[in-house]
C-alpha positions as CSV (number, residue, x, y, z in Angstrom):
1,M,-31.1,-34.5,-4.0
2,S,-31.1,-33.8,-7.8
3,G,-30.8,-30.6,-9.6
4,P,-33.1,-29.4,-12.5
5,R,-32.8,-31.0,-15.9
6,D,-32.9,-27.6,-17.6
7,A,-29.4,-26.8,-16.3
8,A,-29.9,-23.4,-14.6
9,L,-26.1,-23.1,-14.1
10,R,-24.6,-21.2,-17.0
11,V,-21.0,-20.1,-17.5
12,T,-19.7,-17.5,-20.0
13,L,-16.1,-17.6,-21.1
14,A,-14.7,-15.4,-23.8
15,G,-18.2,-14.6,-25.1
16,W,-19.2,-18.3,-25.2
17,T,-21.9,-19.6,-22.9
18,V,-22.2,-23.2,-21.8
19,A,-25.0,-24.8,-19.7
20,L,-24.0,-27.3,-17.1
21,D,-26.6,-30.0,-16.4
22,V,-25.6,-31.5,-13.1
23,E,-27.8,-33.8,-11.1
24,E,-26.0,-33.6,-7.8
25,A,-26.9,-30.5,-5.9
26,A,-23.7,-30.4,-3.8
27,L,-21.6,-30.5,-7.0
28,A,-23.7,-27.8,-8.6
29,A,-23.0,-25.6,-5.5
30,T,-19.3,-26.3,-5.8
31,L,-19.2,-25.4,-9.5
32,R,-21.1,-22.2,-8.7
33,R,-18.3,-21.2,-6.3
34,V,-15.6,-22.3,-8.7
35,F,-16.9,-20.2,-11.6
36,G,-17.9,-17.2,-9.5
37,A,-17.8,-14.1,-11.7
38,F,-18.0,-16.2,-14.9
39,L,-21.6,-17.2,-14.1
40,A,-24.1,-16.1,-16.7
41,S,-27.7,-15.1,-16.3
42,E,-29.9,-17.8,-15.1
43,A,-32.9,-16.5,-17.0
44,G,-34.7,-19.2,-18.9
45,D,-34.3,-17.4,-22.2
46,A,-30.5,-16.6,-21.8
47,P,-28.7,-17.7,-25.0
48,V,-26.7,-20.9,-24.6
49,D,-24.0,-22.0,-27.1
50,A,-23.2,-25.4,-25.7
51,R,-24.3,-27.9,-23.0
52,I,-22.5,-30.4,-20.8
53,V,-24.5,-33.2,-19.2
54,L,-22.8,-35.0,-16.3
55,R,-24.1,-38.3,-15.0
56,A,-22.7,-40.5,-12.3
57,P,-21.2,-43.8,-13.4
58,S,-22.9,-47.1,-12.4
59,I,-19.7,-48.0,-10.6
60,S,-17.5,-45.2,-9.2
61,R,-13.8,-45.4,-9.6
62,P,-11.5,-43.7,-7.1
63,P,-9.6,-40.7,-8.6
64,P,-5.9,-41.3,-9.3
65,A,-3.2,-39.9,-7.1
66,V,-1.6,-38.2,-10.1
67,R,-3.7,-37.3,-13.1
68,E,-2.5,-37.6,-16.7
69,L,-3.6,-35.5,-19.6
70,P,-7.0,-36.6,-21.0
71,R,-6.9,-38.9,-24.0
72,L,-8.7,-37.4,-27.1
73,E,-9.9,-39.7,-29.8
74,A,-11.8,-38.7,-32.9
75,G,-14.9,-40.9,-33.4
76,A,-17.4,-41.7,-36.1
77,S,-19.4,-38.8,-37.7
78,G,-17.1,-36.2,-36.3
79,T,-17.6,-36.9,-32.6
80,L,-14.8,-36.7,-30.1
81,R,-14.2,-39.0,-27.1
82,V,-12.4,-37.5,-24.1
83,E,-11.3,-40.1,-21.5
84,G,-9.4,-40.0,-18.2
85,E,-8.6,-42.5,-15.5
86,D,-12.1,-42.2,-13.8
87,Y,-14.3,-40.5,-16.4
88,A,-15.3,-40.5,-20.1
89,A,-17.2,-38.1,-22.3
90,V,-18.5,-38.0,-25.9
91,L,-18.7,-34.6,-27.6
92,S,-21.0,-34.0,-30.6
93,E,-19.7,-33.2,-34.0
94,G,-20.1,-29.5,-33.6
95,R,-18.7,-29.7,-30.0
96,T,-21.9,-28.1,-28.8
97,H,-23.1,-31.1,-26.6
98,A,-21.1,-33.3,-24.3
99,H,-22.3,-36.3,-22.3
100,V,-19.9,-37.0,-19.4
101,T,-19.9,-40.0,-17.1
102,G,-17.9,-39.4,-13.9
103,D,-17.9,-38.1,-10.4
104,G,-17.0,-34.6,-9.1
105,R,-15.9,-31.4,-10.7
106,F,-12.8,-32.6,-12.5
107,P,-14.6,-34.3,-15.4
108,V,-16.8,-31.3,-16.0
109,E,-13.9,-28.8,-16.0
110,T,-11.8,-31.0,-18.2
111,V,-14.5,-31.4,-20.9
112,L,-15.3,-27.7,-20.5
113,K,-11.7,-26.8,-21.4
114,V,-11.8,-29.0,-24.5
115,M,-15.1,-27.5,-25.6
116,L,-13.9,-23.9,-25.0
117,A,-10.7,-24.6,-27.0
118,S,-12.9,-26.0,-29.8
119,A,-15.2,-22.9,-29.7
120,L,-12.2,-20.6,-29.9
121,A,-10.7,-22.6,-32.8
122,R,-13.9,-22.2,-34.8
123,R,-13.4,-18.4,-34.3
124,G,-9.7,-18.6,-35.3
125,G,-8.6,-18.4,-31.7
126,L,-6.6,-20.3,-29.1
127,L,-6.7,-21.4,-25.5
128,I,-3.3,-20.8,-24.1
129,H,-1.5,-21.9,-20.9
130,G,0.0,-18.7,-19.9
131,V,-0.4,-15.5,-17.8
132,G,-2.5,-12.6,-19.2
133,L,-1.8,-9.1,-17.7
134,E,-4.2,-6.2,-18.3
135,W,-3.7,-2.4,-17.9
136,G,-5.8,0.4,-19.3
137,G,-7.8,-1.9,-21.6
138,R,-4.7,-3.5,-23.1
139,A,-3.2,-6.9,-22.4
140,A,0.0,-8.8,-22.7
141,L,0.2,-12.6,-22.7
142,F,3.3,-14.4,-21.6
143,V,4.0,-18.1,-22.1
144,G,6.7,-20.5,-20.9
145,P,7.3,-23.9,-19.4
146,S,6.7,-24.8,-15.8
147,G,9.0,-22.8,-13.6
148,A,9.3,-19.9,-16.1
149,G,7.6,-17.5,-13.6
150,K,4.0,-17.2,-14.8
151,S,2.5,-17.3,-11.4
152,T,5.2,-15.2,-9.9
153,L,4.7,-12.5,-12.5
154,G,1.0,-12.7,-11.9
155,G,1.5,-12.1,-8.2
156,L,3.8,-9.1,-8.9
157,W,1.2,-7.7,-11.3
158,R,-1.6,-7.9,-8.7
159,D,0.6,-6.3,-6.1
160,A,1.2,-3.4,-8.5
161,G,-2.6,-2.9,-9.0
162,G,-2.9,-4.5,-12.4
163,T,-5.6,-7.0,-13.5
164,V,-4.5,-10.6,-14.0
165,L,-6.8,-12.1,-16.7
166,A,-5.5,-15.6,-15.7
167,D,-2.2,-17.3,-14.9
168,E,-3.3,-20.7,-16.1
169,L,-5.5,-20.5,-19.2
170,V,-6.0,-17.4,-21.3
171,A,-8.5,-17.3,-24.3
172,V,-7.4,-15.3,-27.3
173,W,-9.4,-14.7,-30.6
174,P,-9.5,-12.3,-33.5
175,E,-11.9,-9.4,-33.6
176,E,-14.1,-8.8,-36.7
177,G,-12.7,-5.4,-37.4
178,G,-9.1,-6.4,-36.9
179,G,-6.9,-6.9,-33.8
180,W,-7.1,-9.6,-31.1
181,R,-8.9,-10.0,-27.8
182,A,-7.7,-11.8,-24.6
183,A,-9.9,-13.0,-21.8
184,G,-9.5,-14.6,-18.5
185,T,-10.9,-18.0,-17.5
186,P,-11.9,-19.3,-14.0
187,W,-9.1,-21.8,-13.5
188,N,-7.3,-19.7,-10.9
189,V,-8.6,-18.4,-7.6
190,L,-7.8,-14.7,-8.5
191,S,-8.6,-14.8,-12.2
192,S,-10.8,-12.1,-13.8
193,A,-13.7,-12.2,-16.2
194,T,-12.2,-9.2,-17.9
195,E,-11.4,-9.1,-21.6
196,S,-9.1,-6.7,-23.3
197,A,-7.3,-5.9,-26.5
198,L,-4.3,-8.2,-26.9
199,V,-1.3,-6.1,-28.0
200,A,1.7,-8.3,-27.1
201,V,2.7,-12.0,-26.7
202,G,6.0,-12.9,-25.2
203,T,8.2,-15.5,-23.5
204,L,9.8,-15.2,-20.0
205,A,13.3,-15.3,-18.6
206,W,14.8,-14.6,-15.2
207,D,17.5,-12.1,-14.4
208,A,18.5,-9.6,-11.7
209,A,17.3,-6.6,-13.8
210,S,13.9,-6.5,-15.4
211,R,13.6,-5.4,-19.1
212,W,11.5,-5.8,-22.2
213,E,13.3,-7.2,-25.2
214,A,12.2,-7.6,-28.8
215,Q,11.9,-11.2,-29.9
216,G,11.1,-12.7,-33.3
217,A,7.7,-14.2,-33.9
218,G,9.3,-17.5,-34.8
219,A,11.0,-17.9,-31.4
220,V,7.7,-16.9,-29.6
221,A,5.7,-19.3,-31.8
222,R,7.8,-22.3,-30.7
223,V,6.9,-21.7,-27.0
224,L,3.3,-20.6,-27.8
225,L,2.5,-23.8,-29.6
226,L,3.8,-25.9,-26.8
227,N,1.4,-24.2,-24.5
228,A,-1.8,-24.2,-26.7
229,L,-4.5,-26.6,-26.1
230,L,-5.2,-28.9,-29.1
231,P,-9.0,-29.6,-29.1
232,E,-9.0,-31.6,-32.4
233,P,-6.5,-34.5,-32.4
234,T,-6.3,-34.6,-36.2
235,V,-3.9,-33.3,-38.9
236,A,-6.5,-30.6,-39.8
237,G,-6.8,-29.7,-36.1
238,R,-3.0,-29.3,-35.7
239,G,-2.9,-27.3,-38.9
240,A,-5.6,-24.9,-37.7
241,L,-3.7,-24.5,-34.4
242,V,-0.5,-23.5,-36.2
243,A,-2.4,-21.2,-38.5
244,S,-4.1,-19.4,-35.6
245,A,-0.8,-19.0,-33.8
246,G,0.8,-17.5,-36.9
247,R,-2.0,-15.0,-37.4
248,V,-2.0,-13.7,-33.8
249,L,1.8,-13.4,-33.8
250,S,1.8,-11.4,-37.0
251,S,-0.8,-9.0,-35.6
252,V,0.7,-8.2,-32.2
253,E,4.1,-7.3,-30.8
254,T,6.3,-10.3,-29.9
255,A,8.8,-9.9,-27.1
256,R,10.7,-11.5,-24.2
257,L,10.2,-10.2,-20.7
258,V,13.3,-10.7,-18.6
259,F,12.4,-10.0,-15.0
260,S,13.4,-10.2,-11.4
261,R,11.2,-11.1,-8.5
262,D,10.4,-7.5,-7.5
263,A,8.2,-4.6,-8.4
264,S,10.4,-3.7,-11.4
265,A,8.8,-6.6,-13.4
266,A,5.4,-5.0,-13.2
267,A,6.8,-1.6,-13.9
268,V,8.4,-2.8,-17.2
269,V,5.1,-4.3,-18.4
270,R,3.0,-1.4,-17.4
271,T,5.4,1.0,-19.2
272,R,5.1,-1.0,-22.4
273,L,1.3,-1.2,-22.2
274,E,1.0,2.5,-21.5
275,A,3.3,3.2,-24.4
276,D,1.1,1.2,-26.7
277,S,-1.9,3.3,-25.6
278,R,0.0,6.5,-26.4
279,E,1.2,5.1,-29.8
280,S,-2.5,4.4,-30.6
281,G,-3.3,8.0,-30.0
282,G,-5.0,7.4,-26.6
283,K,-7.9,5.6,-28.3
284,G,-9.7,2.8,-26.5
285,P,-8.9,-0.8,-27.5
C-alpha cells in the first residue's frame, strides 16, 4: 500500500518544518510514532521549509550489524551526497530537497539530521550531541564524550521534575534580538519539543560531590566542536562551524558540571538556572 505523494507527514524541529514523502504506509506509521510531539499540522497549506523523498531501491541490501557514520561528499553545483552501507541520498544545493534511496527509517532519519544541521548553520546555529536541561524557561547544554554521563544526568533531571530537551541531539541558534535558543529533537524516547533560552554550555565530570565550576570558553569549545554535526564537508563549512561555536560560547556562561549519580546533580543545575532568572530581574527568556 502506498502513501500520498503530497507527503502529509510533516515534522517541525527548532522552527524548521520538513515534509516526508514516504511511499510505504507501514514506514509512514512508524515515523509518525517516532516523531510524536514534533509532528506539524497536516493542513495542505502548512508552510514547509524542506522535503525528503524516500524511495525503495531496486535491489535491497541488508542493514549492517554495526553502522558507520554517513559519508558526506560535496557534489557538482553545490549538491551533497550522503551515503551509508545500504542507502544513498542526494541533497539539493540549498539543502531544501533530498532524494533518498533506501529501506526503513534509518536513511530518513540520517538525512533529516544532516538537513537540520544545514538549516541551523544557515541561521548561525549548531546541532549538538549533548544533553539539554530546561527549568523555568532557561536551558543549559552539556557536552562530553561517550560515558561522560549525559544520559545519566538526563535521567536525574527528569526524576527531579525538570524538562529534558534531549540527551542525544540538541539544536541551538541565535535569536534576532540577541541571545540564543535551544530546542529538543525527537531522537530520544523522552525528548521534548520544548525550546528555551540557552544560558549556559558546559562539560561534564564525575565526582562524589556535585558542584558547578567556572570553565573557560576555550576548554568548552574543544569539547563542543567534537560533538557538533558538520553538515558541509568543506573548508567553508568547517569554518562556519567554528565561528558559530565561538559566537554561542561568547554569549552564554561556560562551565563544568562535576556531579555524582544522585539528586544533588539536578539540584546544582536547578540552582544555577534559578539564579540566572533572578539575575535577569525575573524577566522571561
